[in-house]
PDB file of N, CA, C and O in Angstrom:
ATOM      1  N   UNK A   1     -63.675-161.339 196.697  1.00  0.00           N
ATOM      2  CA  UNK A   1     -64.861-161.203 195.873  1.00  0.00           C
ATOM      3  C   UNK A   1     -64.453-161.448 194.422  1.00  0.00           C
ATOM      4  O   UNK A   1     -63.439-160.932 193.952  1.00  0.00           O
ATOM      5  N   UNK A   2     -65.247-162.230 193.736  1.00  0.00           N
ATOM      6  CA  UNK A   2     -64.913-162.563 192.353  1.00  0.00           C
ATOM      7  C   UNK A   2     -65.452-161.516 191.388  1.00  0.00           C
ATOM      8  O   UNK A   2     -66.243-160.648 191.758  1.00  0.00           O
ATOM      9  N   UNK A   3     -65.005-161.622 190.151  1.00  0.00           N
ATOM     10  CA  UNK A   3     -65.429-160.675 189.117  1.00  0.00           C
ATOM     11  C   UNK A   3     -66.924-160.794 188.824  1.00  0.00           C
ATOM     12  O   UNK A   3     -67.573-159.802 188.493  1.00  0.00           O
ATOM     13  N   UNK A   4     -67.472-162.005 188.944  1.00  0.00           N
ATOM     14  CA  UNK A   4     -68.894-162.225 188.697  1.00  0.00           C
ATOM     15  C   UNK A   4     -69.743-161.506 189.738  1.00  0.00           C
ATOM     16  O   UNK A   4     -70.776-160.930 189.396  1.00  0.00           O
ATOM     17  N   UNK A   5     -69.330-161.529 190.998  1.00  0.00           N
ATOM     18  CA  UNK A   5     -70.089-160.862 192.044  1.00  0.00           C
ATOM     19  C   UNK A   5     -70.108-159.354 191.842  1.00  0.00           C
ATOM     20  O   UNK A   5     -71.110-158.710 192.154  1.00  0.00           O
ATOM     21  N   UNK A   6     -69.026-158.774 191.327  1.00  0.00           N
ATOM     22  CA  UNK A   6     -68.973-157.343 191.084  1.00  0.00           C
ATOM     23  C   UNK A   6     -69.979-156.911 190.025  1.00  0.00           C
ATOM     24  O   UNK A   6     -70.544-155.822 190.124  1.00  0.00           O
ATOM     25  N   UNK A   7     -70.211-157.737 189.023  1.00  0.00           N
ATOM     26  CA  UNK A   7     -71.111-157.352 187.940  1.00  0.00           C
ATOM     27  C   UNK A   7     -72.572-157.594 188.270  1.00  0.00           C
ATOM     28  O   UNK A   7     -73.446-156.999 187.639  1.00  0.00           O
ATOM     29  N   UNK A   8     -72.861-158.446 189.237  1.00  0.00           N
ATOM     30  CA  UNK A   8     -74.256-158.790 189.514  1.00  0.00           C
ATOM     31  C   UNK A   8     -74.825-158.108 190.746  1.00  0.00           C
ATOM     32  O   UNK A   8     -75.960-158.392 191.127  1.00  0.00           O
ATOM     33  N   UNK A   9     -74.093-157.240 191.366  1.00  0.00           N
ATOM     34  CA  UNK A   9     -74.613-156.593 192.558  1.00  0.00           C
ATOM     35  C   UNK A   9     -74.128-155.159 192.670  1.00  0.00           C
ATOM     36  O   UNK A   9     -73.229-154.723 191.950  1.00  0.00           O
ATOM     37  N   UNK A  10     -74.744-154.445 193.587  1.00  0.00           N
ATOM     38  CA  UNK A  10     -74.307-153.091 193.874  1.00  0.00           C
ATOM     39  C   UNK A  10     -74.650-152.093 192.797  1.00  0.00           C
ATOM     40  O   UNK A  10     -75.670-152.213 192.118  1.00  0.00           O
ATOM     41  N   UNK A  11     -73.775-151.090 192.646  1.00  0.00           N
ATOM     42  CA  UNK A  11     -74.043-149.997 191.700  1.00  0.00           C
ATOM     43  C   UNK A  11     -74.191-150.462 190.246  1.00  0.00           C
ATOM     44  O   UNK A  11     -74.982-149.890 189.496  1.00  0.00           O
ATOM     45  N   UNK A  12     -73.454-151.469 189.850  1.00  0.00           N
ATOM     46  CA  UNK A  12     -73.560-151.960 188.475  1.00  0.00           C
ATOM     47  C   UNK A  12     -74.946-152.486 188.156  1.00  0.00           C
ATOM     48  O   UNK A  12     -75.459-152.271 187.058  1.00  0.00           O
ATOM     49  N   UNK A  13     -75.551-153.170 189.104  1.00  0.00           N
ATOM     50  CA  UNK A  13     -76.897-153.701 188.917  1.00  0.00           C
ATOM     51  C   UNK A  13     -77.919-152.566 188.831  1.00  0.00           C
ATOM     52  O   UNK A  13     -78.816-152.596 187.990  1.00  0.00           O
ATOM     53  N   UNK A  14     -77.780-151.581 189.692  1.00  0.00           N
ATOM     54  CA  UNK A  14     -78.711-150.450 189.692  1.00  0.00           C
ATOM     55  C   UNK A  14     -78.623-149.681 188.378  1.00  0.00           C
ATOM     56  O   UNK A  14     -79.650-149.307 187.811  1.00  0.00           O
ATOM     57  N   UNK A  15     -77.416-149.444 187.893  1.00  0.00           N
ATOM     58  CA  UNK A  15     -77.248-148.733 186.620  1.00  0.00           C
ATOM     59  C   UNK A  15     -77.796-149.552 185.459  1.00  0.00           C
ATOM     60  O   UNK A  15     -78.395-148.998 184.537  1.00  0.00           O
ATOM     61  N   UNK A  16     -77.597-150.859 185.497  1.00  0.00           N
ATOM     62  CA  UNK A  16     -78.143-151.728 184.446  1.00  0.00           C
ATOM     63  C   UNK A  16     -79.667-151.666 184.427  1.00  0.00           C
ATOM     64  O   UNK A  16     -80.271-151.552 183.361  1.00  0.00           O
ATOM     65  N   UNK A  17     -80.286-151.740 185.594  1.00  0.00           N
ATOM     66  CA  UNK A  17     -81.751-151.644 185.675  1.00  0.00           C
ATOM     67  C   UNK A  17     -82.221-150.277 185.191  1.00  0.00           C
ATOM     68  O   UNK A  17     -83.223-150.184 184.482  1.00  0.00           O
ATOM     69  N   UNK A  18     -81.510-149.218 185.566  1.00  0.00           N
ATOM     70  CA  UNK A  18     -81.844-147.861 185.122  1.00  0.00           C
ATOM     71  C   UNK A  18     -81.837-147.767 183.602  1.00  0.00           C
ATOM     72  O   UNK A  18     -82.779-147.244 183.007  1.00  0.00           O
ATOM     73  N   UNK A  19     -80.780-148.271 182.972  1.00  0.00           N
ATOM     74  CA  UNK A  19     -80.674-148.222 181.506  1.00  0.00           C
ATOM     75  C   UNK A  19     -81.785-149.044 180.855  1.00  0.00           C
ATOM     76  O   UNK A  19     -82.372-148.613 179.862  1.00  0.00           O
ATOM     77  N   UNK A  20     -82.076-150.217 181.403  1.00  0.00           N
ATOM     78  CA  UNK A  20     -83.132-151.061 180.841  1.00  0.00           C
ATOM     79  C   UNK A  20     -84.489-150.352 180.924  1.00  0.00           C
ATOM     80  O   UNK A  20     -85.259-150.384 179.965  1.00  0.00           O
ATOM     81  N   UNK A  21     -84.784-149.716 182.054  1.00  0.00           N
ATOM     82  CA  UNK A  21     -86.070-149.024 182.219  1.00  0.00           C
ATOM     83  C   UNK A  21     -86.181-147.855 181.244  1.00  0.00           C
ATOM     84  O   UNK A  21     -87.236-147.648 180.646  1.00  0.00           O
ATOM     85  N   UNK A  22     -85.101-147.088 181.079  1.00  0.00           N
ATOM     86  CA  UNK A  22     -85.131-145.943 180.159  1.00  0.00           C
ATOM     87  C   UNK A  22     -85.299-146.425 178.715  1.00  0.00           C
ATOM     88  O   UNK A  22     -86.078-145.841 177.961  1.00  0.00           O
ATOM     89  N   UNK A  23     -84.586-147.474 178.325  1.00  0.00           N
ATOM     90  CA  UNK A  23     -84.729-148.005 176.966  1.00  0.00           C
ATOM     91  C   UNK A  23     -86.123-148.587 176.736  1.00  0.00           C
ATOM     92  O   UNK A  23     -86.687-148.432 175.653  1.00  0.00           O
ATOM     93  N   UNK A  24     -86.679-149.253 177.742  1.00  0.00           N
ATOM     94  CA  UNK A  24     -88.026-149.797 177.625  1.00  0.00           C
ATOM     95  C   UNK A  24     -89.051-148.673 177.455  1.00  0.00           C
ATOM     96  O   UNK A  24     -89.970-148.777 176.642  1.00  0.00           O
ATOM     97  N   UNK A  25     -88.884-147.612 178.223  1.00  0.00           N
ATOM     98  CA  UNK A  25     -89.789-146.471 178.115  1.00  0.00           C
ATOM     99  C   UNK A  25     -89.695-145.804 176.750  1.00  0.00           C
ATOM    100  O   UNK A  25     -90.712-145.431 176.165  1.00  0.00           O
ATOM    101  N   UNK A  26     -88.473-145.653 176.242  1.00  0.00           N
ATOM    102  CA  UNK A  26     -88.300-145.077 174.907  1.00  0.00           C
ATOM    103  C   UNK A  26     -88.934-145.974 173.845  1.00  0.00           C
ATOM    104  O   UNK A  26     -89.531-145.478 172.889  1.00  0.00           O
ATOM    105  N   UNK A  27     -88.809-147.282 174.009  1.00  0.00           N
ATOM    106  CA  UNK A  27     -89.422-148.215 173.050  1.00  0.00           C
ATOM    107  C   UNK A  27     -90.939-148.117 173.068  1.00  0.00           C
ATOM    108  O   UNK A  27     -91.580-148.127 172.017  1.00  0.00           O
ATOM    109  N   UNK A  28     -91.507-148.025 174.251  1.00  0.00           N
ATOM    110  CA  UNK A  28     -92.964-147.890 174.364  1.00  0.00           C
ATOM    111  C   UNK A  28     -93.417-146.562 173.758  1.00  0.00           C
ATOM    112  O   UNK A  28     -94.454-146.503 173.098  1.00  0.00           O
ATOM    113  N   UNK A  29     -92.643-145.499 173.980  1.00  0.00           N
ATOM    114  CA  UNK A  29     -92.962-144.216 173.353  1.00  0.00           C
ATOM    115  C   UNK A  29     -92.934-144.310 171.836  1.00  0.00           C
ATOM    116  O   UNK A  29     -93.783-143.732 171.158  1.00  0.00           O
ATOM    117  N   UNK A  30     -91.957-145.040 171.302  1.00  0.00           N
ATOM    118  CA  UNK A  30     -91.868-145.237 169.857  1.00  0.00           C
ATOM    119  C   UNK A  30     -93.105-145.965 169.340  1.00  0.00           C
ATOM    120  O   UNK A  30     -93.664-145.597 168.307  1.00  0.00           O
ATOM    121  N   UNK A  31     -93.526-146.994 170.059  1.00  0.00           N
ATOM    122  CA  UNK A  31     -94.707-147.763 169.644  1.00  0.00           C
ATOM    123  C   UNK A  31     -95.962-146.890 169.698  1.00  0.00           C
ATOM    124  O   UNK A  31     -96.788-146.938 168.786  1.00  0.00           O
ATOM    125  N   UNK A  32     -96.109-146.102 170.749  1.00  0.00           N
ATOM    126  CA  UNK A  32     -97.270-145.210 170.853  1.00  0.00           C
ATOM    127  C   UNK A  32     -97.251-144.191 169.716  1.00  0.00           C
ATOM    128  O   UNK A  32     -98.291-143.887 169.132  1.00  0.00           O
ATOM    129  N   UNK A  33     -96.066-143.664 169.404  1.00  0.00           N
ATOM    130  CA  UNK A  33     -95.959-142.721 168.294  1.00  0.00           C
ATOM    131  C   UNK A  33     -96.287-143.357 166.956  1.00  0.00           C
ATOM    132  O   UNK A  33     -96.853-142.709 166.075  1.00  0.00           O
ATOM    133  N   UNK A  34     -95.929-144.634 166.803  1.00  0.00           N
ATOM    134  CA  UNK A  34     -96.235-145.342 165.558  1.00  0.00           C
ATOM    135  C   UNK A  34     -97.734-145.591 165.417  1.00  0.00           C
ATOM    136  O   UNK A  34     -98.278-145.534 164.314  1.00  0.00           O
ATOM    137  N   UNK A  35     -98.393-145.864 166.531  1.00  0.00           N
ATOM    138  CA  UNK A  35     -99.847-146.061 166.496  1.00  0.00           C
ATOM    139  C   UNK A  35    -100.533-144.744 166.167  1.00  0.00           C
ATOM    140  O   UNK A  35    -101.509-144.713 165.417  1.00  0.00           O
ATOM    141  N   UNK A  36    -100.019-143.662 166.728  1.00  0.00           N
ATOM    142  CA  UNK A  36    -100.497-142.318 166.402  1.00  0.00           C
ATOM    143  C   UNK A  36    -101.896-141.984 166.838  1.00  0.00           C
ATOM    144  O   UNK A  36    -102.701-141.559 166.009  1.00  0.00           O
ATOM    145  N   UNK A  37    -102.234-142.158 168.127  1.00  0.00           N
ATOM    146  CA  UNK A  37    -103.578-141.752 168.560  1.00  0.00           C
ATOM    147  C   UNK A  37    -103.754-140.238 168.454  1.00  0.00           C
ATOM    148  O   UNK A  37    -102.778-139.487 168.491  1.00  0.00           O
ATOM    149  N   UNK A  38    -104.973-139.808 168.324  1.00  0.00           N
ATOM    150  CA  UNK A  38    -105.278-138.378 168.204  1.00  0.00           C
ATOM    151  C   UNK A  38    -104.989-137.664 169.519  1.00  0.00           C
ATOM    152  O   UNK A  38    -105.147-138.239 170.596  1.00  0.00           O
ATOM    153  N   UNK A  39    -104.573-136.430 169.425  1.00  0.00           N
ATOM    154  CA  UNK A  39    -104.394-135.609 170.608  1.00  0.00           C
ATOM    155  C   UNK A  39    -103.028-135.705 171.260  1.00  0.00           C
ATOM    156  O   UNK A  39    -102.840-135.186 172.360  1.00  0.00           O
ATOM    157  N   UNK A  40    -102.079-136.347 170.620  1.00  0.00           N
ATOM    158  CA  UNK A  40    -100.726-136.397 171.193  1.00  0.00           C
ATOM    159  C   UNK A  40    -100.065-135.036 171.038  1.00  0.00           C
ATOM    160  O   UNK A  40    -100.023-134.473 169.944  1.00  0.00           O
ATOM    161  N   UNK A  41     -99.561-134.525 172.125  1.00  0.00           N
ATOM    162  CA  UNK A  41     -98.867-133.243 172.105  1.00  0.00           C
ATOM    163  C   UNK A  41     -97.720-133.295 173.112  1.00  0.00           C
ATOM    164  O   UNK A  41     -97.785-132.646 174.156  1.00  0.00           O
ATOM    165  N   UNK A  42     -96.657-134.070 172.805  1.00  0.00           N
ATOM    166  CA  UNK A  42     -95.563-134.205 173.771  1.00  0.00           C
ATOM    167  C   UNK A  42     -94.807-132.893 173.943  1.00  0.00           C
ATOM    168  O   UNK A  42     -94.395-132.262 172.969  1.00  0.00           O
ATOM    169  N   UNK A  43     -94.637-132.501 175.189  1.00  0.00           N
ATOM    170  CA  UNK A  43     -93.947-131.265 175.522  1.00  0.00           C
ATOM    171  C   UNK A  43     -92.913-131.602 176.591  1.00  0.00           C
ATOM    172  O   UNK A  43     -93.267-131.868 177.740  1.00  0.00           O
ATOM    173  N   UNK A  44     -91.660-131.592 176.221  1.00  0.00           N
ATOM    174  CA  UNK A  44     -90.571-132.000 177.096  1.00  0.00           C
ATOM    175  C   UNK A  44     -90.319-130.937 178.157  1.00  0.00           C
ATOM    176  O   UNK A  44     -89.972-129.801 177.833  1.00  0.00           O
ATOM    177  N   UNK A  45     -90.494-131.305 179.425  1.00  0.00           N
ATOM    178  CA  UNK A  45     -90.327-130.419 180.578  1.00  0.00           C
ATOM    179  C   UNK A  45     -91.213-129.180 180.494  1.00  0.00           C
ATOM    180  O   UNK A  45     -90.902-128.157 181.105  1.00  0.00           O
ATOM    181  N   UNK A  46     -92.300-129.258 179.753  1.00  0.00           N
ATOM    182  CA  UNK A  46     -93.211-128.136 179.622  1.00  0.00           C
ATOM    183  C   UNK A  46     -92.672-126.994 178.787  1.00  0.00           C
ATOM    184  O   UNK A  46     -93.255-125.909 178.784  1.00  0.00           O
ATOM    185  N   UNK A  47     -91.574-127.209 178.077  1.00  0.00           N
ATOM    186  CA  UNK A  47     -90.931-126.135 177.326  1.00  0.00           C
ATOM    187  C   UNK A  47     -90.715-126.497 175.857  1.00  0.00           C
ATOM    188  O   UNK A  47     -91.054-125.715 174.969  1.00  0.00           O
ATOM    189  N   UNK A  48     -90.161-127.662 175.602  1.00  0.00           N
ATOM    190  CA  UNK A  48     -89.763-128.058 174.246  1.00  0.00           C
ATOM    191  C   UNK A  48     -90.884-128.864 173.594  1.00  0.00           C
ATOM    192  O   UNK A  48     -91.239-129.943 174.068  1.00  0.00           O
ATOM    193  N   UNK A  49     -91.434-128.339 172.514  1.00  0.00           N
ATOM    194  CA  UNK A  49     -92.454-129.052 171.752  1.00  0.00           C
ATOM    195  C   UNK A  49     -91.787-130.132 170.905  1.00  0.00           C
ATOM    196  O   UNK A  49     -90.839-129.852 170.172  1.00  0.00           O
ATOM    197  N   UNK A  50     -92.277-131.354 171.003  1.00  0.00           N
ATOM    198  CA  UNK A  50     -91.776-132.460 170.194  1.00  0.00           C
ATOM    199  C   UNK A  50     -92.872-132.897 169.227  1.00  0.00           C
ATOM    200  O   UNK A  50     -94.059-132.809 169.543  1.00  0.00           O
ATOM    201  N   UNK A  51     -92.474-133.362 168.063  1.00  0.00           N
ATOM    202  CA  UNK A  51     -93.488-133.838 167.118  1.00  0.00           C
ATOM    203  C   UNK A  51     -94.080-135.161 167.616  1.00  0.00           C
ATOM    204  O   UNK A  51     -93.370-135.956 168.231  1.00  0.00           O
ATOM    205  N   UNK A  52     -95.363-135.406 167.359  1.00  0.00           N
ATOM    206  CA  UNK A  52     -95.977-136.663 167.799  1.00  0.00           C
ATOM    207  C   UNK A  52     -95.654-137.825 166.859  1.00  0.00           C
ATOM    208  O   UNK A  52     -96.540-138.593 166.483  1.00  0.00           O
ATOM    209  N   UNK A  53     -94.394-137.947 166.487  1.00  0.00           N
ATOM    210  CA  UNK A  53     -93.913-139.034 165.639  1.00  0.00           C
ATOM    211  C   UNK A  53     -93.315-140.116 166.526  1.00  0.00           C
ATOM    212  O   UNK A  53     -93.126-139.886 167.720  1.00  0.00           O
ATOM    213  N   UNK A  54     -93.016-141.282 165.981  1.00  0.00           N
ATOM    214  CA  UNK A  54     -92.387-142.327 166.797  1.00  0.00           C
ATOM    215  C   UNK A  54     -91.078-141.863 167.462  1.00  0.00           C
ATOM    216  O   UNK A  54     -90.847-142.154 168.636  1.00  0.00           O
ATOM    217  N   UNK A  55     -90.235-141.155 166.728  1.00  0.00           N
ATOM    218  CA  UNK A  55     -88.968-140.692 167.299  1.00  0.00           C
ATOM    219  C   UNK A  55     -89.212-139.634 168.371  1.00  0.00           C
ATOM    220  O   UNK A  55     -88.573-139.663 169.423  1.00  0.00           O
ATOM    221  N   UNK A  56     -90.123-138.707 168.118  1.00  0.00           N
ATOM    222  CA  UNK A  56     -90.446-137.682 169.103  1.00  0.00           C
ATOM    223  C   UNK A  56     -90.987-138.274 170.393  1.00  0.00           C
ATOM    224  O   UNK A  56     -90.621-137.836 171.483  1.00  0.00           O
ATOM    225  N   UNK A  57     -91.848-139.260 170.274  1.00  0.00           N
ATOM    226  CA  UNK A  57     -92.406-139.906 171.459  1.00  0.00           C
ATOM    227  C   UNK A  57     -91.350-140.733 172.195  1.00  0.00           C
ATOM    228  O   UNK A  57     -91.368-140.805 173.423  1.00  0.00           O
ATOM    229  N   UNK A  58     -90.438-141.353 171.459  1.00  0.00           N
ATOM    230  CA  UNK A  58     -89.352-142.103 172.094  1.00  0.00           C
ATOM    231  C   UNK A  58     -88.437-141.169 172.877  1.00  0.00           C
ATOM    232  O   UNK A  58     -88.027-141.488 173.993  1.00  0.00           O
ATOM    233  N   UNK A  59     -88.119-140.023 172.297  1.00  0.00           N
ATOM    234  CA  UNK A  59     -87.295-139.024 172.999  1.00  0.00           C
ATOM    235  C   UNK A  59     -88.023-138.528 174.245  1.00  0.00           C
ATOM    236  O   UNK A  59     -87.427-138.402 175.315  1.00  0.00           O
ATOM    237  N   UNK A  60     -89.297-138.252 174.097  1.00  0.00           N
ATOM    238  CA  UNK A  60     -90.094-137.763 175.227  1.00  0.00           C
ATOM    239  C   UNK A  60     -90.105-138.781 176.370  1.00  0.00           C
ATOM    240  O   UNK A  60     -89.811-138.436 177.514  1.00  0.00           O
ATOM    241  N   UNK A  61     -90.444-140.033 176.057  1.00  0.00           N
ATOM    242  CA  UNK A  61     -90.527-141.066 177.098  1.00  0.00           C
ATOM    243  C   UNK A  61     -89.192-141.348 177.750  1.00  0.00           C
ATOM    244  O   UNK A  61     -89.103-141.408 178.977  1.00  0.00           O
ATOM    245  N   UNK A  62     -88.150-141.523 176.951  1.00  0.00           N
ATOM    246  CA  UNK A  62     -86.836-141.829 177.498  1.00  0.00           C
ATOM    247  C   UNK A  62     -86.265-140.697 178.328  1.00  0.00           C
ATOM    248  O   UNK A  62     -85.699-140.930 179.396  1.00  0.00           O
ATOM    249  N   UNK A  63     -86.408-139.470 177.843  1.00  0.00           N
ATOM    250  CA  UNK A  63     -85.863-138.316 178.560  1.00  0.00           C
ATOM    251  C   UNK A  63     -86.629-138.045 179.848  1.00  0.00           C
ATOM    252  O   UNK A  63     -86.023-137.738 180.875  1.00  0.00           O
ATOM    253  N   UNK A  64     -87.939-138.154 179.805  1.00  0.00           N
ATOM    254  CA  UNK A  64     -88.748-137.880 180.991  1.00  0.00           C
ATOM    255  C   UNK A  64     -88.449-138.886 182.105  1.00  0.00           C
ATOM    256  O   UNK A  64     -88.158-138.493 183.235  1.00  0.00           O
ATOM    257  N   UNK A  65     -88.517-140.160 181.793  1.00  0.00           N
ATOM    258  CA  UNK A  65     -88.262-141.187 182.807  1.00  0.00           C
ATOM    259  C   UNK A  65     -86.794-141.189 183.215  1.00  0.00           C
ATOM    260  O   UNK A  65     -86.475-141.364 184.390  1.00  0.00           O
ATOM    261  N   UNK A  66     -85.898-140.995 182.245  1.00  0.00           N
ATOM    262  CA  UNK A  66     -84.474-140.953 182.569  1.00  0.00           C
ATOM    263  C   UNK A  66     -84.135-139.828 183.522  1.00  0.00           C
ATOM    264  O   UNK A  66     -83.329-140.010 184.435  1.00  0.00           O
ATOM    265  N   UNK A  67     -84.740-138.667 183.323  1.00  0.00           N
ATOM    266  CA  UNK A  67     -84.498-137.524 184.208  1.00  0.00           C
ATOM    267  C   UNK A  67     -85.064-137.779 185.602  1.00  0.00           C
ATOM    268  O   UNK A  67     -84.386-137.550 186.603  1.00  0.00           O
ATOM    269  N   UNK A  68     -86.295-138.247 185.662  1.00  0.00           N
ATOM    270  CA  UNK A  68     -86.936-138.501 186.950  1.00  0.00           C
ATOM    271  C   UNK A  68     -86.165-139.547 187.749  1.00  0.00           C
ATOM    272  O   UNK A  68     -85.829-139.323 188.911  1.00  0.00           O
ATOM    273  N   UNK A  69     -85.889-140.683 187.126  1.00  0.00           N
ATOM    274  CA  UNK A  69     -85.159-141.736 187.828  1.00  0.00           C
ATOM    275  C   UNK A  69     -83.719-141.327 188.117  1.00  0.00           C
ATOM    276  O   UNK A  69     -83.152-141.730 189.132  1.00  0.00           O
ATOM    277  N   UNK A  70     -83.128-140.533 187.235  1.00  0.00           N
ATOM    278  CA  UNK A  70     -81.761-140.060 187.453  1.00  0.00           C
ATOM    279  C   UNK A  70     -81.660-139.189 188.682  1.00  0.00           C
ATOM    280  O   UNK A  70     -80.718-139.327 189.462  1.00  0.00           O
ATOM    281  N   UNK A  71     -82.621-138.288 188.871  1.00  0.00           N
ATOM    282  CA  UNK A  71     -82.626-137.428 190.059  1.00  0.00           C
ATOM    283  C   UNK A  71     -82.797-138.282 191.314  1.00  0.00           C
ATOM    284  O   UNK A  71     -82.107-138.064 192.310  1.00  0.00           O
ATOM    285  N   UNK A  72     -83.705-139.245 191.272  1.00  0.00           N
ATOM    286  CA  UNK A  72     -83.897-140.128 192.421  1.00  0.00           C
ATOM    287  C   UNK A  72     -82.639-140.948 192.706  1.00  0.00           C
ATOM    288  O   UNK A  72     -82.272-141.134 193.866  1.00  0.00           O
ATOM    289  N   UNK A  73     -81.985-141.432 191.668  1.00  0.00           N
ATOM    290  CA  UNK A  73     -80.762-142.217 191.821  1.00  0.00           C
ATOM    291  C   UNK A  73     -79.647-141.375 192.424  1.00  0.00           C
ATOM    292  O   UNK A  73     -78.915-141.850 193.292  1.00  0.00           O
ATOM    293  N   UNK A  74     -79.509-140.139 191.980  1.00  0.00           N
ATOM    294  CA  UNK A  74     -78.498-139.241 192.547  1.00  0.00           C
ATOM    295  C   UNK A  74     -78.790-138.995 194.033  1.00  0.00           C
ATOM    296  O   UNK A  74     -77.870-138.949 194.849  1.00  0.00           O
ATOM    297  N   UNK A  75     -80.063-138.839 194.376  1.00  0.00           N
ATOM    298  CA  UNK A  75     -80.431-138.666 195.778  1.00  0.00           C
ATOM    299  C   UNK A  75     -80.085-139.873 196.630  1.00  0.00           C
ATOM    300  O   UNK A  75     -79.597-139.727 197.750  1.00  0.00           O
ATOM    301  N   UNK A  76     -80.332-141.051 196.110  1.00  0.00           N
ATOM    302  CA  UNK A  76     -80.007-142.278 196.845  1.00  0.00           C
ATOM    303  C   UNK A  76     -78.498-142.407 197.024  1.00  0.00           C
ATOM    304  O   UNK A  76     -78.034-142.768 198.106  1.00  0.00           O
ATOM    305  N   UNK A  77     -77.732-142.121 195.986  1.00  0.00           N
ATOM    306  CA  UNK A  77     -76.272-142.189 196.081  1.00  0.00           C
ATOM    307  C   UNK A  77     -75.762-141.180 197.103  1.00  0.00           C
ATOM    308  O   UNK A  77     -74.869-141.496 197.890  1.00  0.00           O
ATOM    309  N   UNK A  78     -76.317-139.973 197.101  1.00  0.00           N
ATOM    310  CA  UNK A  78     -75.908-138.941 198.060  1.00  0.00           C
ATOM    311  C   UNK A  78     -76.160-139.397 199.492  1.00  0.00           C
ATOM    312  O   UNK A  78     -75.281-139.293 200.348  1.00  0.00           O
ATOM    313  N   UNK A  79     -77.363-139.901 199.749  1.00  0.00           N
ATOM    314  CA  UNK A  79     -77.700-140.343 201.100  1.00  0.00           C
ATOM    315  C   UNK A  79     -76.850-141.542 201.496  1.00  0.00           C
ATOM    316  O   UNK A  79     -76.389-141.620 202.635  1.00  0.00           O
ATOM    317  N   UNK A  80     -76.634-142.477 200.576  1.00  0.00           N
ATOM    318  CA  UNK A  80     -75.832-143.658 200.884  1.00  0.00           C
ATOM    319  C   UNK A  80     -74.389-143.287 201.203  1.00  0.00           C
ATOM    320  O   UNK A  80     -73.775-143.906 202.072  1.00  0.00           O
ATOM    321  N   UNK A  81     -73.844-142.300 200.525  1.00  0.00           N
ATOM    322  CA  UNK A  81     -72.473-141.888 200.794  1.00  0.00           C
ATOM    323  C   UNK A  81     -72.366-141.019 202.041  1.00  0.00           C
ATOM    324  O   UNK A  81     -71.328-141.007 202.703  1.00  0.00           O
ATOM    325  N   UNK A  82     -73.419-140.303 202.360  1.00  0.00           N
ATOM    326  CA  UNK A  82     -73.377-139.387 203.511  1.00  0.00           C
ATOM    327  C   UNK A  82     -73.535-140.114 204.839  1.00  0.00           C
ATOM    328  O   UNK A  82     -72.883-139.760 205.822  1.00  0.00           O
ATOM    329  N   UNK A  83     -74.380-141.106 204.874  1.00  0.00           N
ATOM    330  CA  UNK A  83     -74.641-141.828 206.114  1.00  0.00           C
ATOM    331  C   UNK A  83     -73.979-143.186 206.061  1.00  0.00           C
ATOM    332  O   UNK A  83     -74.278-144.007 205.194  1.00  0.00           O
ATOM    333  N   UNK A  84     -73.095-143.409 206.981  1.00  0.00           N
ATOM    334  CA  UNK A  84     -72.346-144.657 207.048  1.00  0.00           C
ATOM    335  C   UNK A  84     -73.194-145.745 207.713  1.00  0.00           C
ATOM    336  O   UNK A  84     -74.098-145.444 208.492  1.00  0.00           O
ATOM    337  N   UNK A  85     -72.900-146.999 207.405  1.00  0.00           N
ATOM    338  CA  UNK A  85     -73.630-148.120 208.014  1.00  0.00           C
ATOM    339  C   UNK A  85     -73.082-148.480 209.391  1.00  0.00           C
ATOM    340  O   UNK A  85     -73.616-149.374 210.048  1.00  0.00           O
ATOM    341  N   UNK A  86     -72.053-147.819 209.828  1.00  0.00           N
ATOM    342  CA  UNK A  86     -71.442-148.145 211.108  1.00  0.00           C
ATOM    343  C   UNK A  86     -72.413-147.848 212.259  1.00  0.00           C
ATOM    344  O   UNK A  86     -73.224-146.925 212.184  1.00  0.00           O
ATOM    345  N   UNK A  87     -72.310-148.650 213.318  1.00  0.00           N
ATOM    346  CA  UNK A  87     -73.151-148.446 214.476  1.00  0.00           C
ATOM    347  C   UNK A  87     -72.682-147.225 215.240  1.00  0.00           C
ATOM    348  O   UNK A  87     -71.479-146.975 215.323  1.00  0.00           O
ATOM    349  N   UNK A  88     -73.603-146.460 215.798  1.00  0.00           N
ATOM    350  CA  UNK A  88     -73.191-145.267 216.564  1.00  0.00           C
ATOM    351  C   UNK A  88     -72.459-145.679 217.848  1.00  0.00           C
ATOM    352  O   UNK A  88     -72.745-146.711 218.455  1.00  0.00           O
ATOM    353  N   UNK A  89     -71.512-144.835 218.228  1.00  0.00           N
ATOM    354  CA  UNK A  89     -70.765-145.099 219.445  1.00  0.00           C
ATOM    355  C   UNK A  89     -71.596-144.696 220.645  1.00  0.00           C
ATOM    356  O   UNK A  89     -72.327-143.707 220.608  1.00  0.00           O
ATOM    357  N   UNK A  90     -71.477-145.479 221.716  1.00  0.00           N
ATOM    358  CA  UNK A  90     -72.227-145.153 222.923  1.00  0.00           C
ATOM    359  C   UNK A  90     -71.345-144.670 224.027  1.00  0.00           C
ATOM    360  O   UNK A  90     -71.831-144.354 225.113  1.00  0.00           O
TER     361      UNK A  90
END
């Protein structure tokens, strides 16, 4: 297997997509915060009050999606490592 194949497939690709999605979400949060619609009240995990500023909204969006996708990713890695692809013996 060449070095190019290692970077374009498997865990590296999944982590790259994860980072891109989290950064995109943070960017969209920043844009929404810059527009500043009325009634924004970001509350991180229902506990931490964040200001409805561009930075606060970016933190809210990135952290929320990053946490959700991170938990799902950890679950997928756990299941993938626990169950082997080998055929069952008969």
